[in-house]
N, C-alpha and C positions, 0 to 999 in steps of 0.2 A: 206314706209311701207303700206301695204294694210289695209284699215280700216276694222274693224269688221262688222260694219253696215254702209251702205251708202244709203242716200236718195237723189235722183236726180230729181229736178223739179216736185215734187209731187203736184198735184192739185186734190182737191175733190170738186165736184159740187153737190149741192142739189137743183135741179131745176135751178132757176136763181141765187141762192146764192153760192158763192165760199167760202166754209169753210176753204180751204187751196188754196194758189195761188203760184205755182212754188217754193215750199219750198225745199231747199237743205241743207243737214248737214251730219255729220258723227260721229260715235262713234268708238274710237280705243280700242284695247284690253287693259284692266286694268284701263280704265278711269271711272270716275264718271262725267257724263254730266247732267246738270240741264236744263230743258225746262221750261221757265217761260213766263208769259204774263197775261194780264187782262182776266177776265171771257169772254168766247166767242172768244178767240184768235185762237182757233183751236188745242190746245194742245192734248186733248183726242182724237180728230179726227185723229191726226197724229199717236197716239198710235194704233188706230183702223186700220189704213192703214198698219202699220208695222206688226201687228199680225194677219191679215186676217179677222178681224171682218167686215170690209168693204174695198173693193179694191179701190185704187186710180182711179180717172177718167182719169188721165194721169200722166206720170212720172214713175219712177222706184224705187223699194226698193230692195237692195241686201244685203245678209248676207254671210260673208266669200266669197264674189265675186260670189254668186249664187243667182238667182232671188227668191224673196218671192212673187212677184206679183201674185195675184189671187190664192194663195194657201189657203186652209181652215185652220182655227186656229190650229187644231190638228197636221197638217203637219208642220206649223211654229214652234209649240212647240217641235216637234220631231227633228227639226233642231237645237234647242238650244236657242230659244227665248221664255221666259215666262213673264207673267205680273200679276200685281194686278189691282184692279179697283177703280175708284173714289168712287163708292158706293159699299160697301162690298158685296161680293157674296160668301156666304158659304152655306154648307148643314146644316141648323140649327138643324135638328133632329138627325144628326150623331155626333159621338164623335169627340173630338179634334184629336185623333190619326187617325180615319178613314178619316177625312177631309184631313189630310196631305197625307195619303196613296193614296187617289184619284189622287193627283197631279202627281203620278208616273205611273198611269194606262196606259198612251200611250206608255210607255217604255216596257210594258210587252207583253206576247204572249197570255195570257188567254182570250178566247172568251166565248160566251154563251155555246157552246157545251162542251168545256173543263172544264168550271166551273161546269157543271152538272155532268159529269162523274168523274171529279177530278183525273186525273192521277198523279203520284208522283211529276212530275215536277211543277204542279200547287201549291202544298204545299210549295215546295222549293222557288218558285217565291214569294209567299206571305210572307214567312219568311224573304227573302231578302228585300222586300219592307218595311216590318215592321221595320227592323233594320235600313234601310236608313232613315225612318221617325223619328225614335227615335234619331238618330244621329243629324238630322236637328233640332228637338225640343230641343235638349240639348243646342243649341245656345241661346235659349230664357230662359234658367234657370228656376227659380221659377215662372216665369210668365205663363208658359204653362206646364212644365213637371208634376207638381202635379195634373194637370187637364186633364190627358190623356183620362179618361173615362167619362168626363163631356160632355154633349151636347154643341155644339157650341153656341146655343142660350142662354146658362147660363153664358157665358163669359162677362166680361166688354167690353165696346167699344174698348178700347185700346188693349185688348188681342185679340179681333176679328181681329183687324188690323194686329197684330203680327201673328195670325194663317194664315191669307191670304198670308202673306209673306212666312211663312214656307211651305205652300202648293206649292207656286210658285218655291221654292228652291229645293224641294225634287228630282226633275228629273235631277238636276245638269245642269241648263242652263248656257250657256256661256254669255248670255246677259239677264239681269233682268230689266224689265220696271216697275217702281213703280209710281202709279198714286195717288198723294197727300197722302203719307204714314203717315204724322203727323197730318192730318186734325182732328180737334176736341180734340187734346191732350193738356194737360197742359205742362208747361215748363219742368218739370222733366221727363214726359213721352216722350216729344219731344227729349230731350237729349239722352234718351235711344235708340230712333230710329236712331239718328245721329250716335251713337256709333255702332249700328247694321249695318248700311250701310257701315261704314268703315270696319267692320269685314267681311262683305260679299265680299267686294272688295279684302281684304287681302286673302280670300280663293280662289281667282282666277276668280271671276265673274266681268264682266263689268256691269255698271249700267247707265240707262237713267231714270231720275226721274223728274216728274212734282211736283212742290212744290210752295206754295204761301208764306210760311214764309221766308222772305228774310234773316234773320239771319241764318237759316238752309242752304239756298242756298249758301250764302257767305262763310259759314264754311266748307261745305262738298264737294263743286264742284271743279273739275279740270278745266272745261270749262262751260260756260253758253250760251245757245241759247235763244233768245228772239223773241216771236211771237206777232204780233198785227194785228187784223182783218185778220187772215189767212196768213199773210206775215212775213217772217223773217226780222226783222229790225236791229238785232245786233247779234254778236257772239264774244266771247272772254274770257279772264281770268276774275275771279271775280272782281279784282280791275278795270279792263278796263270797265266792265259793270257798276260798281258802279259810274263811272264818265262819262258815255255816256249820253249826254244831250237828245238824242232822246229817250232813254230808260226812263230817268227821267221824261220827259214830257208825254210819252205815258202810262207808267206803274205806276208811282208813283205820278202823278199829280204835278210834279215840285219839290217834296221832294227827297233828296238824297237817293239812293237805299241803304238799310241796316239800315236806321233809324227806 
């Protein structure tokens, strides 16, 4: 079976520093794959190489067997790959609903000229995007739906995380990249995100997630890829990773993964 996402020998240089060194991995349709490793391991850099924020220095990234190399982020998103960020990036003065609608903008035809003269199809497109946004927000229930008209800056930290996920989902990506979705959350909020990740997968999306909370990783992952100093040091099922001595030494300081 052809992988949905395939990364082959990706290297990213920053001057004399190799943030990534010949990393290879894949994500198959319907999978939840976790990308783990200590701070500075190259996880977010790999996300950036996948999504066009920064092209790899060498190697290749393909999605549905078509190259993503050197495509700008909006073209990567149009092909069905969207992401969230380690540090939340929302339009703080815009409402919850408007933030989500922005996530579908690259799917529409409206440009500056058509937005000014507003032919009938522009209004139809806006109504369609609004309904799609409401459908996605319904996944988050009471966390976001009652706050449609609130500015994003008024939300709690956890709800801003949820809003960023909603914005990434609205365009209907085939692959969703989540960068530390439970960071800063308490155990109850974290369990809510775990449940959400499973729901997203059940809706037909594949997921690649960076996560530091090992209980989350071991609970939600179909497979785990481990980076250390820009190199892939292990890949396997959660139980295999939990008992991998190289992972235990490099990532957990000798403690059993999941403790």
